C-alpha positions, 0 to 999 in steps of 0.5 A, spaced: 464 509 514 463 517 513 467 518 519 474 520 517 477 516 523 473 510 521 477 510 514 483 512 517 483 505 521 481 501 515 487 504 511 491 502 517 489 495 517 489 495 509 496 498 509 499 493 514 496 487 511 499 489 504 506 491 507 507 485 511 504 480 505 506 483 499 512 488 500 515 484 505 515 478 500 517 483 494 523 486 498 526 479 500 526 477 493 530 484 491 534 483 497 536 476 495 537 477 487 539 484 486 545 489 488 547 496 488 543 501 484 538 496 481 536 494 488 535 501 490 530 502 483 526 496 484 525 498 492 523 505 490 518 501 484 515 497 490 514 503 494 510 506 488 506 500 487 504 500 495 502 507 495 498 507 488 494 501 491 493 505 498 491 510 494 486 506 490 483 503 496 482 510 499 478 512 493 474 506 493 472 507 501 471 515 498 466 512 493 462 507 498 461 514 502 458 517 496 454 512 495 451 511 502 450 519 503 
């Protein structure tokens, strides 16, 4: 997995799966329950959590590459 394209492909799969399952579910709850500025704030928070999880997966894959080398 030390080839960058392999890692990017795995990140694409992880991002798509998480966005559909977690992000879609959370955003639908926000759309149904919140309005106005509160809705925007919650959506931004969901986006931040999403990118933090992707960053965690990226560092996990980097750690696997370091162990393999």
